LUMVEXSE-760330 format. One record per atom (N, C-alpha, C, O): atom name; x, z, y negated; residue number from 1. Coordinates in steps of 0.001 Angstrom, whole numbers. Example, Ala and Ser with C-alpha at 12.3 -4.5 7.8 and 13.67 -1.06 7.14 Angstrom:
# LUMVEXSE-760330
+------+---------+---------+---------+-----+
! atom !    east !      up !   north !  nr !
+------+---------+---------+---------+-----+
!    N !   13190 !    7800 !    5690 !   1 !
!   CA !   12300 !    7800 !    4500 !   1 !
!    C !   13200 !    7800 !    3300 !   1 !
!    O !   14236 !    8465 !    3319 !   1 !
!    N !   12850 !    7080 !    2250 !   2 !
!   CA !   13670 !    7140 !    1060 !   2 !
!    C !   12900 !    7870 !     -30 !   2 !
!    O !   13409 !    8039 !   -1138 !   2 !
+------+---------+---------+---------+-----+
END
This chain:
# LUMVEXSE-760330
+------+---------+---------+---------+-----+
! atom !    east !      up !   north !  nr !
+------+---------+---------+---------+-----+
!    N !   -1743 !  -40089 !  -83888 !   1 !
!   CA !    -513 !  -40752 !  -83481 !   1 !
!    C !     447 !  -39863 !  -82804 !   1 !
!    O !     865 !  -38813 !  -83292 !   1 !
!    N !     815 !  -40401 !  -81504 !   2 !
!   CA !    1794 !  -39544 !  -80671 !   2 !
!    C !    3276 !  -39902 !  -81115 !   2 !
!    O !    3609 !  -41061 !  -81362 !   2 !
!    N !    4145 !  -38816 !  -81198 !   3 !
!   CA !    5617 !  -39075 !  -81499 !   3 !
!    C !    6273 !  -39329 !  -80133 !   3 !
!    O !    6004 !  -38731 !  -79091 !   3 !
!    N !    7193 !  -40330 !  -80303 !   4 !
!   CA !    8009 !  -40673 !  -79120 !   4 !
!    C !    9008 !  -39582 !  -78937 !   4 !
!    O !    9580 !  -39097 !  -79914 !   4 !
!    N !    9255 !  -39150 !  -77628 !   5 !
!   CA !   10460 !  -38218 !  -77464 !   5 !
!    C !   11746 !  -38801 !  -77855 !   5 !
!    O !   12059 !  -39979 !  -77686 !   5 !
!    N !   12609 !  -37709 !  -78495 !   6 !
!   CA !   13973 !  -38239 !  -78827 !   6 !
!    C !   14817 !  -38352 !  -77641 !   6 !
!    O !   14904 !  -37400 !  -76866 !   6 !
!    N !   15484 !  -39511 !  -77428 !   7 !
!   CA !   16375 !  -39747 !  -76351 !   7 !
!    C !   17607 !  -39031 !  -76621 !   7 !
!    O !   18196 !  -39285 !  -77672 !   7 !
!    N !   18127 !  -38083 !  -75734 !   8 !
!   CA !   19176 !  -37415 !  -76062 !   8 !
!    C !   20621 !  -37722 !  -75756 !   8 !
!    O !   21612 !  -37129 !  -76182 !   8 !
!    N !   20555 !  -38862 !  -74859 !   9 !
!   CA !   21889 !  -39316 !  -74299 !   9 !
!    C !   22752 !  -40147 !  -75303 !   9 !
!    O !   22196 !  -41072 !  -75895 !   9 !
!    N !   23912 !  -39915 !  -75507 !  10 !
!   CA !   24679 !  -40693 !  -76520 !  10 !
!    C !   25301 !  -42072 !  -75764 !  10 !
!    O !   25647 !  -43054 !  -76421 !  10 !
!    N !   25386 !  -42011 !  -74414 !  11 !
!   CA !   26008 !  -43024 !  -73647 !  11 !
!    C !   25091 !  -43580 !  -72651 !  11 !
!    O !   24422 !  -42722 !  -72074 !  11 !
!    N !   24903 !  -44698 !  -72325 !  12 !
!   CA !   24047 !  -45179 !  -71242 !  12 !
!    C !   24671 !  -44670 !  -69876 !  12 !
!    O !   25897 !  -44561 !  -69835 !  12 !
!    N !   23922 !  -44349 !  -68758 !  13 !
!   CA !   24347 !  -44043 !  -67578 !  13 !
!    C !   24152 !  -45268 !  -66420 !  13 !
!    O !   23220 !  -46071 !  -66443 !  13 !
!    N !   25044 !  -45246 !  -65577 !  14 !
!   CA !   24791 !  -46200 !  -64332 !  14 !
!    C !   24909 !  -45316 !  -63177 !  14 !
!    O !   25604 !  -44300 !  -63188 !  14 !
!    N !   24132 !  -45765 !  -62056 !  15 !
!   CA !   24467 !  -45281 !  -60849 !  15 !
!    C !   25598 !  -45579 !  -60279 !  15 !
!    O !   26003 !  -46738 !  -60192 !  15 !
!    N !   26241 !  -44535 !  -59819 !  16 !
!   CA !   27621 !  -44538 !  -59234 !  16 !
!    C !   27717 !  -43636 !  -58052 !  16 !
!    O !   27627 !  -42416 !  -58191 !  16 !
!    N !   27908 !  -44235 !  -56821 !  17 !
!   CA !   28006 !  -43352 !  -55590 !  17 !
!    C !   29545 !  -43426 !  -55048 !  17 !
!    O !   29865 !  -44093 !  -54064 !  17 !
!    N !   30432 !  -42663 !  -55813 !  18 !
!   CA !   31861 !  -42761 !  -55523 !  18 !
!    C !   32378 !  -41427 !  -55181 !  18 !
!    O !   31921 !  -40430 !  -55740 !  18 !
!    N !   33434 !  -41345 !  -54171 !  19 !
!   CA !   33818 !  -40278 !  -53889 !  19 !
!    C !   34720 !  -39596 !  -55098 !  19 !
!    O !   35366 !  -40290 !  -55883 !  19 !
!    N !   34688 !  -38267 !  -55144 !  20 !
!   CA !   35355 !  -37555 !  -56124 !  20 !
!    C !   35869 !  -36257 !  -55566 !  20 !
!    O !   35298 !  -35781 !  -54585 !  20 !
!    N !   36889 !  -35650 !  -56100 !  21 !
!   CA !   37296 !  -34298 !  -55880 !  21 !
!    C !   37391 !  -33566 !  -57287 !  21 !
!    O !   37802 !  -34096 !  -58319 !  21 !
!    N !   36949 !  -32280 !  -57154 !  22 !
!   CA !   36950 !  -31551 !  -58261 !  22 !
!    C !   37542 !  -30005 !  -58068 !  22 !
!    O !   37425 !  -29367 !  -57021 !  22 !
!    N !   38093 !  -29603 !  -59077 !  23 !
!   CA !   38868 !  -28386 !  -59067 !  23 !
!    C !   38442 !  -27363 !  -60402 !  23 !
!    O !   38536 !  -27740 !  -61570 !  23 !
!    N !   38026 !  -26187 !  -60045 !  24 !
!   CA !   37880 !  -25468 !  -61157 !  24 !
!    C !   39254 !  -25065 !  -61738 !  24 !
!    O !   40193 !  -24686 !  -61038 !  24 !
!    N !   39286 !  -25186 !  -63140 !  25 !
!   CA !   40718 !  -24923 !  -63724 !  25 !
!    C !   41071 !  -23550 !  -63656 !  25 !
!    O !   40358 !  -22642 !  -64082 !  25 !
!    N !   42444 !  -23374 !  -62985 !  26 !
!   CA !   42972 !  -22194 !  -62779 !  26 !
!    C !   42937 !  -21697 !  -61335 !  26 !
!    O !   43396 !  -20605 !  -61001 !  26 !
!    N !   42336 !  -22608 !  -60459 !  27 !
!   CA !   42081 !  -22262 !  -59223 !  27 !
!    C !   42907 !  -23498 !  -58334 !  27 !
!    O !   43012 !  -24650 !  -58757 !  27 !
!    N !   43411 !  -23068 !  -57154 !  28 !
!   CA !   44212 !  -23951 !  -56433 !  28 !
!    C !   43366 !  -24904 !  -55561 !  28 !
!    O !   43880 !  -25983 !  -55267 !  28 !
!    N !   42241 !  -24646 !  -55160 !  29 !
!   CA !   41381 !  -25477 !  -54203 !  29 !
!    C !   40598 !  -26470 !  -54761 !  29 !
!    O !   39888 !  -26208 !  -55732 !  29 !
!    N !   40635 !  -27621 !  -54253 !  30 !
!   CA !   39682 !  -28862 !  -54478 !  30 !
!    C !   38654 !  -28793 !  -53578 !  30 !
!    O !   38781 !  -28283 !  -52466 !  30 !
!    N !   37424 !  -29381 !  -54082 !  31 !
!   CA !   36287 !  -29467 !  -53191 !  31 !
!    C !   35918 !  -31105 !  -53255 !  31 !
!    O !   36329 !  -31782 !  -54198 !  31 !
!    N !   35216 !  -31609 !  -52317 !  32 !
!   CA !   34985 !  -32894 !  -52312 !  32 !
!    C !   33350 !  -33255 !  -52682 !  32 !
!    O !   32504 !  -32428 !  -52343 !  32 !
!    N !   33005 !  -34271 !  -53253 !  33 !
!   CA !   31702 !  -34645 !  -53550 !  33 !
!    C !   31668 !  -36030 !  -53678 !  33 !
!    O !   32670 !  -36735 !  -53557 !  33 !
!    N !   30407 !  -36497 !  -53951 !  34 !
!   CA !   29927 !  -37907 !  -54285 !  34 !
!    C !   29300 !  -37838 !  -55573 !  34 !
!    O !   28436 !  -37014 !  -55873 !  34 !
!    N !   29768 !  -38742 !  -56334 !  35 !
!   CA !   28965 !  -38963 !  -57803 !  35 !
!    C !   27604 !  -39464 !  -57599 !  35 !
!    O !   27297 !  -40173 !  -56640 !  35 !
!    N !   26781 !  -39082 !  -58527 !  36 !
!   CA !   25361 !  -39699 !  -58639 !  36 !
!    C !   25292 !  -40691 !  -59653 !  36 !
!    O !   24689 !  -41737 !  -59416 !  36 !
!    N !   25812 !  -40503 !  -60710 !  37 !
!   CA !   25765 !  -41464 !  -61881 !  37 !
!    C !   26972 !  -41085 !  -62771 !  37 !
!    O !   27600 !  -40033 !  -62646 !  37 !
!    N !   27249 !  -42111 !  -63741 !  38 !
!   CA !   28338 !  -41679 !  -64795 !  38 !
!    C !   28035 !  -42476 !  -66087 !  38 !
!    O !   27301 !  -43464 !  -66107 !  38 !
!    N !   28611 !  -42001 !  -67068 !  39 !
!   CA !   28689 !  -42737 !  -68383 !  39 !
!    C !   30047 !  -42420 !  -69018 !  39 !
!    O !   30884 !  -41741 !  -68424 !  39 !
!    N !   30248 !  -42932 !  -70247 !  40 !
!   CA !   31516 !  -42543 !  -70780 !  40 !
!    C !   31649 !  -41232 !  -71325 !  40 !
!    O !   32736 !  -40797 !  -71704 !  40 !
!    N !   30454 !  -40507 !  -71384 !  41 !
!   CA !   30356 !  -39071 !  -71746 !  41 !
!    C !   30419 !  -38037 !  -70704 !  41 !
!    O !   30787 !  -36890 !  -70958 !  41 !
!    N !   30015 !  -38485 !  -69368 !  42 !
!   CA !   30145 !  -37640 !  -68285 !  42 !
!    C !   29429 !  -38173 !  -67067 !  42 !
!    O !   29130 !  -39366 !  -67032 !  42 !
!    N !   29110 !  -37295 !  -65981 !  43 !
!   CA !   28754 !  -37605 !  -64885 !  43 !
!    C !   27946 !  -36619 !  -64295 !  43 !
!    O !   27836 !  -35533 !  -64866 !  43 !
!    N !   27292 !  -36865 !  -63104 !  44 !
!   CA !   26341 !  -36072 !  -62357 !  44 !
!    C !   26879 !  -36065 !  -60924 !  44 !
!    O !   27289 !  -37130 !  -60462 !  44 !
!    N !   26910 !  -34982 !  -60203 !  45 !
!   CA !   27103 !  -34977 !  -58745 !  45 !
!    C !   26522 !  -33692 !  -58044 !  45 !
!    O !   25978 !  -32778 !  -58663 !  45 !
!    N !   26685 !  -33724 !  -56809 !  46 !
!   CA !   26275 !  -32528 !  -56022 !  46 !
!    C !   27510 !  -31738 !  -55610 !  46 !
!    O !   28497 !  -32276 !  -55109 !  46 !
!    N !   27401 !  -30408 !  -55853 !  47 !
!   CA !   28591 !  -29488 !  -55475 !  47 !
!    C !   28101 !  -28652 !  -54294 !  47 !
!    O !   26907 !  -28443 !  -54075 !  47 !
!    N !   29150 !  -28170 !  -53518 !  48 !
!   CA !   28917 !  -27433 !  -52428 !  48 !
!    C !   28642 !  -25856 !  -52851 !  48 !
!    O !   28486 !  -25027 !  -51955 !  48 !
!    N !   28592 !  -25506 !  -54106 !  49 !
!   CA !   28128 !  -24223 !  -54615 !  49 !
!    C !   27811 !  -24273 !  -56032 !  49 !
!    O !   28124 !  -25199 !  -56780 !  49 !
!    N !   27120 !  -23139 !  -56387 !  50 !
!   CA !   26881 !  -23071 !  -57940 !  50 !
!    C !   28012 !  -22763 !  -58745 !  50 !
!    O !   28758 !  -21811 !  -58519 !  50 !
!    N !   28144 !  -23593 !  -59713 !  51 !
!   CA !   29184 !  -23369 !  -60766 !  51 !
!    C !   28505 !  -23208 !  -62232 !  51 !
!    O !   27634 !  -23956 !  -62675 !  51 !
!    N !   29005 !  -22215 !  -62828 !  52 !
!   CA !   28268 !  -21837 !  -64174 !  52 !
!    C !   28560 !  -22754 !  -65085 !  52 !
!    O !   29680 !  -23263 !  -65129 !  52 !
!    N !   27482 !  -23112 !  -66016 !  53 !
!   CA !   27576 !  -23915 !  -67231 !  53 !
!    C !   28847 !  -23354 !  -68115 !  53 !
!    O !   29145 !  -22159 !  -68089 !  53 !
!    N !   29550 !  -24291 !  -68877 !  54 !
!   CA !   30636 !  -24042 !  -69535 !  54 !
!    C !   32006 !  -23784 !  -68784 !  54 !
!    O !   33047 !  -23578 !  -69408 !  54 !
!    N !   31941 !  -23808 !  -67518 !  55 !
!   CA !   33282 !  -23912 !  -66607 !  55 !
!    C !   33902 !  -25224 !  -66884 !  55 !
!    O !   33255 !  -26260 !  -67035 !  55 !
!    N !   35172 !  -25129 !  -66942 !  56 !
!   CA !   35935 !  -26178 !  -67128 !  56 !
!    C !   36514 !  -26752 !  -65725 !  56 !
!    O !   37014 !  -25965 !  -64920 !  56 !
!    N !   36438 !  -28113 !  -65455 !  57 !
!   CA !   36801 !  -28477 !  -63999 !  57 !
!    C !   37754 !  -29741 !  -64340 !  57 !
!    O !   37681 !  -30334 !  -65417 !  57 !
!    N !   38594 !  -30066 !  -63379 !  58 !
!   CA !   39383 !  -31231 !  -63208 !  58 !
!    C !   38931 !  -31991 !  -62222 !  58 !
!    O !   38638 !  -31538 !  -61116 !  58 !
!    N !   38831 !  -33345 !  -62587 !  59 !
!   CA !   38147 !  -34383 !  -61515 !  59 !
!    C !   39088 !  -35243 !  -61031 !  59 !
!    O !   40087 !  -35455 !  -61719 !  59 !
!    N !   38945 !  -35822 !  -59887 !  60 !
!   CA !   39625 !  -37048 !  -59452 !  60 !
!    C !   38497 !  -38006 !  -58966 !  60 !
!    O !   37814 !  -37799 !  -57963 !  60 !
!    N !   38397 !  -38948 !  -59696 !  61 !
!   CA !   37196 !  -40088 !  -59328 !  61 !
!    C !   37651 !  -41159 !  -58819 !  61 !
!    O !   38340 !  -41884 !  -59537 !  61 !
!    N !   37401 !  -41510 !  -57536 !  62 !
!   CA !   37806 !  -42900 !  -56955 !  62 !
!    C !   36903 !  -43941 !  -57444 !  62 !
!    O !   35775 !  -43983 !  -56953 !  62 !
!    N !   37235 !  -44780 !  -58336 !  63 !
!   CA !   36617 !  -45797 !  -58885 !  63 !
!    C !   37165 !  -47273 !  -58492 !  63 !
!    O !   38020 !  -47743 !  -59243 !  63 !
!    N !   36824 !  -47899 !  -57587 !  64 !
!   CA !   37277 !  -49288 !  -57006 !  64 !
!    C !   38940 !  -48982 !  -56739 !  64 !
!    O !   39225 !  -48282 !  -55767 !  64 !
!    N !   39856 !  -49427 !  -57468 !  65 !
!   CA !   41128 !  -49342 !  -57000 !  65 !
!    C !   41897 !  -48296 !  -57780 !  65 !
!    O !   43126 !  -48233 !  -57741 !  65 !
!    N !   41123 !  -47460 !  -58503 !  66 !
!   CA !   41919 !  -46500 !  -59326 !  66 !
!    C !   41269 !  -44924 !  -59151 !  66 !
!    O !   40089 !  -44694 !  -58885 !  66 !
!    N !   42095 !  -44133 !  -59319 !  67 !
!   CA !   41739 !  -42710 !  -59519 !  67 !
!    C !   41760 !  -42153 !  -60802 !  67 !
!    O !   42832 !  -41955 !  -61373 !  67 !
!    N !   40525 !  -41842 !  -61389 !  68 !
!   CA !   40465 !  -41406 !  -62816 !  68 !
!    C !   40534 !  -39946 !  -62594 !  68 !
!    O !   40163 !  -39373 !  -61570 !  68 !
!    N !   41125 !  -39307 !  -63819 !  69 !
!   CA !   41530 !  -37816 !  -63775 !  69 !
!    C !   40861 !  -37232 !  -65025 !  69 !
!    O !   41583 !  -36678 !  -65854 !  69 !
!    N !   39480 !  -37314 !  -65234 !  70 !
!   CA !   39146 !  -36555 !  -66658 !  70 !
!    C !   38897 !  -34954 !  -66406 !  70 !
!    O !   38635 !  -34443 !  -65316 !  70 !
!    N !   39020 !  -34360 !  -67511 !  71 !
!   CA !   38646 !  -33013 !  -67543 !  71 !
!    C !   37432 !  -32847 !  -68008 !  71 !
!    O !   37105 !  -33484 !  -69010 !  71 !
!    N !   36533 !  -31982 !  -67396 !  72 !
!   CA !   35013 !  -31964 !  -67849 !  72 !
!    C !   34825 !  -30560 !  -67929 !  72 !
!    O !   35619 !  -29715 !  -67516 !  72 !
!    N !   33498 !  -30311 !  -68600 !  73 !
!   CA !   33014 !  -29025 !  -68744 !  73 !
!    C !   31420 !  -29172 !  -68118 !  73 !
!    O !   30645 !  -30103 !  -68334 !  73 !
!    N !   31208 !  -28096 !  -67370 !  74 !
!   CA !   29883 !  -28279 !  -66584 !  74 !
!    C !   28792 !  -27932 !  -67868 !  74 !
!    O !   28896 !  -26943 !  -68594 !  74 !
!    N !   27941 !  -28766 !  -67954 !  75 !
!   CA !   26746 !  -28637 !  -68980 !  75 !
!    C !   25402 !  -27995 !  -68269 !  75 !
!    O !   24594 !  -27310 !  -68896 !  75 !
!    N !   25292 !  -28291 !  -66979 !  76 !
!   CA !   24145 !  -27807 !  -66344 !  76 !
!    C !   24326 !  -27765 !  -64902 !  76 !
!    O !   25010 !  -28624 !  -64345 !  76 !
!    N !   23751 !  -26810 !  -64247 !  77 !
!   CA !   23845 !  -26677 !  -62882 !  77 !
!    C !   22461 !  -26239 !  -62235 !  77 !
!    O !   21960 !  -25150 !  -62513 !  77 !
!    N !   21909 !  -27073 !  -61420 !  78 !
!   CA !   20660 !  -26838 !  -60786 !  78 !
!    C !   20813 !  -26614 !  -59132 !  78 !
!    O !   21237 !  -27494 !  -58383 !  78 !
!    N !   20470 !  -25526 !  -58774 !  79 !
!   CA !   20345 !  -25176 !  -57345 !  79 !
!    C !   19666 !  -26135 !  -56536 !  79 !
!    O !   18515 !  -26249 !  -56957 !  79 !
!    N !   19880 !  -26858 !  -55574 !  80 !
!   CA !   19083 !  -27831 !  -54679 !  80 !
!    C !   18362 !  -26921 !  -53708 !  80 !
!    O !   18941 !  -26043 !  -53069 !  80 !
!    N !   16904 !  -27209 !  -53621 !  81 !
!   CA !   16002 !  -26534 !  -52612 !  81 !
!    C !   16512 !  -26601 !  -51301 !  81 !
!    O !   17062 !  -27609 !  -50858 !  81 !
!    N !   16322 !  -25393 !  -50568 !  82 !
!   CA !   16638 !  -25364 !  -49147 !  82 !
!    C !   18136 !  -25840 !  -48832 !  82 !
!    O !   18405 !  -26606 !  -47907 !  82 !
!    N !   19020 !  -25326 !  -49661 !  83 !
!   CA !   20444 !  -25668 !  -49682 !  83 !
!    C !   21316 !  -24683 !  -50317 !  83 !
!    O !   20846 !  -23961 !  -51196 !  83 !
!    N !   22507 !  -24583 !  -49969 !  84 !
!   CA !   23603 !  -23898 !  -50690 !  84 !
!    C !   24163 !  -24745 !  -51723 !  84 !
!    O !   24996 !  -24257 !  -52486 !  84 !
!    N !   23814 !  -25932 !  -51839 !  85 !
!   CA !   24483 !  -26866 !  -52796 !  85 !
!    C !   23741 !  -26884 !  -54142 !  85 !
!    O !   22608 !  -26418 !  -54260 !  85 !
!    N !   24444 !  -27454 !  -55173 !  86 !
!   CA !   23801 !  -27547 !  -56617 !  86 !
!    C !   24174 !  -28790 !  -57065 !  86 !
!    O !   25200 !  -29346 !  -56675 !  86 !
!    N !   23262 !  -29350 !  -58008 !  87 !
!   CA !   23472 !  -30448 !  -58798 !  87 !
!    C !   24061 !  -30157 !  -60144 !  87 !
!    O !   23539 !  -29384 !  -60948 !  87 !
!    N !   25196 !  -30825 !  -60354 !  88 !
!   CA !   25880 !  -30609 !  -61720 !  88 !
!    C !   25878 !  -31724 !  -62564 !  88 !
!    O !   25971 !  -32883 !  -62159 !  88 !
!    N !   25759 !  -31334 !  -63902 !  89 !
!   CA !   26032 !  -32542 !  -64893 !  89 !
!    C !   27192 !  -32007 !  -65720 !  89 !
!    O !   27176 !  -30849 !  -66135 !  89 !
!    N !   28246 !  -32881 !  -65973 !  90 !
!   CA !   29350 !  -32608 !  -66601 !  90 !
!    C !   29668 !  -33430 !  -67791 !  90 !
!    O !   29280 !  -34596 !  -67726 !  90 !
!    N !   30315 !  -33055 !  -68899 !  91 !
!   CA !   30643 !  -33786 !  -69902 !  91 !
!    C !   32202 !  -33774 !  -70068 !  91 !
!    O !   32892 !  -32755 !  -70083 !  91 !
!    N !   32607 !  -34943 !  -70179 !  92 !
!   CA !   34184 !  -35210 !  -70210 !  92 !
!    C !   34550 !  -34637 !  -71451 !  92 !
!    O !   33946 !  -34835 !  -72505 !  92 !
!    N !   35661 !  -33844 !  -71294 !  93 !
!   CA !   36389 !  -33157 !  -72526 !  93 !
!    C !   37659 !  -33892 !  -72898 !  93 !
!    O !   37934 !  -34100 !  -74080 !  93 !
!    N !   38480 !  -34309 !  -71848 !  94 !
!   CA !   39777 !  -34950 !  -72027 !  94 !
!    C !   39889 !  -36098 !  -71029 !  94 !
!    O !   39722 !  -35823 !  -69841 !  94 !
!    N !   40183 !  -37499 !  -71423 !  95 !
!   CA !   40275 !  -38465 !  -70716 !  95 !
!    C !   41223 !  -39384 !  -71243 !  95 !
!    O !   41137 !  -39839 !  -72383 !  95 !
!    N !   42210 !  -39691 !  -70362 !  96 !
!   CA !   43316 !  -40739 !  -70697 !  96 !
!    C !   42610 !  -41782 !  -71207 !  96 !
!    O !   41589 !  -42147 !  -70625 !  96 !
!    N !   43074 !  -42456 !  -72440 !  97 !
!   CA !   42491 !  -43602 !  -72944 !  97 !
!    C !   42509 !  -44819 !  -72006 !  97 !
!    O !   41558 !  -45601 !  -72004 !  97 !
!    N !   43455 !  -44973 !  -71299 !  98 !
!   CA !   43424 !  -46360 !  -70437 !  98 !
!    C !   42515 !  -46036 !  -69405 !  98 !
!    O !   41662 !  -46887 !  -69154 !  98 !
!    N !   42516 !  -44960 !  -68736 !  99 !
!   CA !   41404 !  -44709 !  -67712 !  99 !
!    C !   39892 !  -44672 !  -68272 !  99 !
!    O !   38934 !  -45001 !  -67573 !  99 !
!    N !   39791 !  -44280 !  -69469 ! 100 !
!   CA !   38421 !  -44298 !  -70095 ! 100 !
!    C !   38061 !  -45800 !  -70389 ! 100 !
!    O !   36895 !  -46192 !  -70342 ! 100 !
!    N !   38982 !  -46512 !  -70655 ! 101 !
!   CA !   38941 !  -48046 !  -71070 ! 101 !
!    C !   38487 !  -48643 !  -69685 ! 101 !
!    O !   37492 !  -49368 !  -69668 ! 101 !
!    N !   39171 !  -48368 !  -68523 ! 102 !
!   CA !   38753 !  -48969 !  -67379 ! 102 !
!    C !   37355 !  -48541 !  -66969 ! 102 !
!    O !   36639 !  -49369 !  -66405 ! 102 !
!    N !   36891 !  -47263 !  -67218 ! 103 !
!   CA !   35544 !  -46938 !  -66942 ! 103 !
!    C !   34547 !  -47650 !  -67676 ! 103 !
!    O !   33525 !  -48086 !  -67148 ! 103 !
!    N !   34867 !  -47790 !  -69049 ! 104 !
!   CA !   34018 !  -48486 !  -69883 ! 104 !
!    C !   33799 !  -50037 !  -69533 ! 104 !
!    O !   32704 !  -50592 !  -69628 ! 104 !
!    N !   35014 !  -50681 !  -69104 ! 105 !
!   CA !   34822 !  -52036 !  -68537 ! 105 !
!    C !   33966 !  -52054 !  -67263 ! 105 !
!    O !   33157 !  -52968 !  -67101 ! 105 !
!    N !   34108 !  -51109 !  -66381 ! 106 !
!   CA !   33366 !  -50888 !  -65111 ! 106 !
!    C !   31935 !  -50856 !  -65394 ! 106 !
!    O !   31161 !  -51604 !  -64797 ! 106 !
!    N !   31522 !  -49964 !  -66342 ! 107 !
!   CA !   30159 !  -49830 !  -66763 ! 107 !
!    C !   29628 !  -51022 !  -67368 ! 107 !
!    O !   28481 !  -51373 !  -67091 ! 107 !
!    N !   30340 !  -51678 !  -68163 ! 108 !
!   CA !   29982 !  -52870 !  -68798 ! 108 !
!    C !   29660 !  -54001 !  -67620 ! 108 !
!    O !   28663 !  -54723 !  -67603 ! 108 !
!    N !   30519 !  -53990 !  -66836 ! 109 !
!   CA !   30432 !  -54980 !  -65753 ! 109 !
!    C !   29268 !  -54739 !  -64906 ! 109 !
!    O !   28635 !  -55725 !  -64530 ! 109 !
!    N !   28880 !  -53531 !  -64536 ! 110 !
!   CA !   27612 !  -53233 !  -63902 ! 110 !
!    C !   26428 !  -53518 !  -64635 ! 110 !
!    O !   25429 !  -53933 !  -64046 ! 110 !
!    N !   26444 !  -53332 !  -65887 ! 111 !
!   CA !   25378 !  -53600 !  -66749 ! 111 !
!    C !   25208 !  -55090 !  -67039 ! 111 !
!    O !   24201 !  -55440 !  -67654 ! 111 !
!    N !   26175 !  -56066 !  -66619 ! 112 !
!   CA !   26029 !  -57310 !  -67006 ! 112 !
!    C !   26512 !  -57702 !  -68405 ! 112 !
!    O !   26316 !  -58809 !  -68908 ! 112 !
!    N !   27121 !  -56750 !  -68949 ! 113 !
!   CA !   27669 !  -56956 !  -70489 ! 113 !
!    C !   28897 !  -57936 !  -70512 ! 113 !
!    O !   29052 !  -58666 !  -71491 ! 113 !
!    N !   29632 !  -57964 !  -69622 ! 114 !
!   CA !   30912 !  -58897 !  -69624 ! 114 !
!    C !   30690 !  -60157 !  -69378 ! 114 !
!    O !   31626 !  -60956 !  -69359 ! 114 !
+------+---------+---------+---------+-----+
END
């Protein structure tokens, strides 16, 4: 009898291709990116450079008519082949409750829950 692999995600993810800006905490410069997917717990996107796991970043995610401002920690970073870019997975650490509720409603709407 084969065992089923354990599903690791706490929150369901949806595809989201939205513009965002990110800033490594403690640095002045922002970089632009496009998100790949999002959940209430985090998101994935491609960055212009490698960023080490456990690095804290500040995000500005453009979602419909709002800019969300979560603070996140990089959980993983994978260099993209034949490129100087990397794919990042981040976990939200701090998130304004009103903005988090807005994201939750958006995810529910995209999944047809509402």
